[in-house]
BATITI-899414 format. One record per residue (C-alpha): residue number from 1; x, z, y. Coordinates in Angstrom, 1 decimal, padded with zeros to 4 digits, m for minus. Each point is the difference from the previous one (the first is absolute). Layout:
residues N
SITE   nr      c1      c3      c2
SITE  NUM       X       Z       Y
...
END
This chain:
residues 140
SITE   nr      c1      c3      c2
SITE    1   105.2   088.0   081.9
SITE    2  m002.8   002.5   000.5
SITE    3  m003.3  m000.2  m001.9
SITE    4  m003.3   000.2   001.7
SITE    5  m000.5   003.5  m001.5
SITE    6   003.2   001.1   001.6
SITE    7  m001.1  m001.3   003.3
SITE    8  m003.3   001.8  m000.3
SITE    9   001.8   003.2  m000.8
SITE   10   002.2  m000.5   003.1
SITE   11  m003.2  m000.4   002.0
SITE   12  m001.2   003.4  m001.3
SITE   13   003.3   001.6   000.9
SITE   14  m000.2  m001.5   003.5
SITE   15  m003.5   001.3   000.4
SITE   16   001.0   003.4  m001.1
SITE   17   002.9   000.1   002.5
SITE   18  m002.4  m001.1   002.8
SITE   19  m002.3   003.0  m000.9
SITE   20   002.9   002.4   000.3
SITE   21   001.5  m001.6   003.2
SITE   22  m003.4   000.0   001.7
SITE   23  m000.1   003.8  m000.3
SITE   24   003.6   000.6   000.9
SITE   25   000.1  m002.2   003.0
SITE   26  m003.0   001.8   001.6
SITE   27   002.0   003.3   000.2
SITE   28   001.6   000.1   003.4
SITE   29   002.6   002.5  m001.1
SITE   30   001.4  m002.5  m002.5
SITE   31   000.6  m002.9   002.4
SITE   32   003.8   000.6   000.1
SITE   33   000.3   001.3  m003.6
SITE   34   002.6  m002.1  m001.7
SITE   35  m001.9   000.2  m003.3
SITE   36  m003.0  m001.8   001.5
SITE   37   002.3  m002.9   001.1
SITE   38   001.6   000.0  m003.4
SITE   39  m003.4  m000.3  m001.7
SITE   40  m001.0  m002.7   002.5
SITE   41   003.2  m001.9  m000.8
SITE   42  m000.6   000.3  m003.7
SITE   43  m003.5  m001.2   000.5
SITE   44   001.3  m002.9   002.0
SITE   45   002.5  m000.9  m002.7
SITE   46  m002.8   000.2  m002.7
SITE   47  m002.3  m002.3   002.0
SITE   48   002.8  m002.4   000.9
SITE   49   001.1  m000.3  m003.7
SITE   50  m003.6  m000.5  m001.1
SITE   51  m000.4  m002.8   002.5
SITE   52   003.2  m001.6  m001.1
SITE   53  m000.9   000.1  m003.7
SITE   54  m003.4  m001.5   000.9
SITE   55   001.6  m002.8   002.0
SITE   56   002.2  m000.8  m003.0
SITE   57  m002.7   000.1  m002.6
SITE   58  m003.6  m000.4   001.2
SITE   59   000.5  m001.9   003.2
SITE   60   002.3  m002.5  m001.5
SITE   61  m002.6  m000.8  m002.7
SITE   62  m003.0   000.0   002.2
SITE   63   001.6  m002.2   002.6
SITE   64   000.7  m002.7  m002.6
SITE   65  m003.6  m000.1  m001.3
SITE   66  m001.9  m003.3   000.3
SITE   67  m003.1   001.7   001.3
SITE   68   000.2   000.1   003.8
SITE   69  m002.1   003.1   000.2
SITE   70   002.5   001.8  m002.1
SITE   71   002.9  m001.4   002.0
SITE   72  m001.7   001.3   003.2
SITE   73  m000.3   003.5  m001.5
SITE   74   003.7  m000.2  m000.8
SITE   75   000.8  m000.9   003.6
SITE   76  m002.1   003.0   001.3
SITE   77   001.7   002.2  m002.6
SITE   78   003.4  m001.1   001.2
SITE   79  m000.9   000.2   003.7
SITE   80  m001.3   003.6  m000.3
SITE   81   003.1   001.0  m001.8
SITE   82   002.2  m001.3   002.8
SITE   83  m002.1   001.9   002.5
SITE   84   000.1   003.2  m001.9
SITE   85   003.8  m000.2  m000.4
SITE   86   000.5  m000.6   003.8
SITE   87  m002.4   002.7   001.2
SITE   88   001.3   002.6  m002.5
SITE   89   003.6  m000.7   000.9
SITE   90  m000.8   000.5   003.7
SITE   91  m001.9   003.2  m000.8
SITE   92   002.9   001.5  m002.0
SITE   93   002.5  m000.9   002.7
SITE   94  m002.2   001.5   002.7
SITE   95  m001.0   003.2  m001.7
SITE   96   002.8   000.8  m002.4
SITE   97   003.1  m001.5   001.4
SITE   98  m000.5   000.4   003.7
SITE   99   001.5   003.1   001.5
SITE  100  m002.6   001.6   002.1
SITE  101  m000.4   003.5   001.3
SITE  102  m003.7  m000.1   000.5
SITE  103  m001.9  m002.4  m002.1
SITE  104  m003.6  m000.7   000.9
SITE  105  m001.8   001.4  m003.0
SITE  106  m003.3  m001.7   000.8
SITE  107   001.7  m003.4   000.2
SITE  108   001.8   000.8  m003.3
SITE  109  m003.2   000.8  m001.7
SITE  110  m001.7  m003.1   001.3
SITE  111   002.8  m002.3  m001.0
SITE  112   000.3   001.7  m003.4
SITE  113  m003.7  m000.5  m000.6
SITE  114   000.3  m003.6   001.1
SITE  115   002.8  m000.6  m002.6
SITE  116  m001.9   001.9  m002.7
SITE  117  m003.2  m002.0   000.6
SITE  118   001.9  m003.3   000.0
SITE  119   001.6   000.9  m003.4
SITE  120  m003.3   001.4  m001.4
SITE  121  m001.7  m003.3   000.9
SITE  122   002.8  m001.9  m001.7
SITE  123  m000.4   002.1  m003.1
SITE  124  m003.7  m000.6   000.1
SITE  125   000.5  m003.7   000.4
SITE  126   002.4  m000.2  m002.9
SITE  127  m002.3   002.0  m002.3
SITE  128  m003.2  m001.7   000.9
SITE  129   001.1  m003.6   000.7
SITE  130   003.5  m000.9  m001.1
SITE  131   000.4   001.9  m003.3
SITE  132  m003.3  m001.2  m001.4
SITE  133   000.9  m003.5   001.1
SITE  134   003.3   000.2  m001.9
SITE  135  m001.7   001.4  m003.1
SITE  136  m002.6  m002.8   000.1
SITE  137   002.3  m003.0   000.6
SITE  138   003.3   001.1  m001.5
SITE  139  m000.7   002.3  m002.9
SITE  140  m002.4  m002.2  m001.9
END
């Protein structure tokens, strides 16, 4: 089981990877570079595992809480995780696993930024809403 501090550290690592990927994905000459896809796949794996660990620890505790406001936050937390997993899986399939001679770089950048913003919003939500809630209600 992961501690809240470990999950916070993972969020920092995820944010750091986003910062790197936002630079790399903008370079048109790197669109077919296998190392970019490898980095995106590693990023996907890190995000996926982070979400799984949260589901097994934080979500399970929040969803059982007697306060309906906290239960609703847990539901939002769970729903956004499912959405991120689905969108990110489709993104990796489209841009890293599909064999294409001429990939549309502008579309790649737009979809990359959409994924990055989605995950950045999730990290922000966790840091500002979920983690403080867990600290307040479960660490006292």
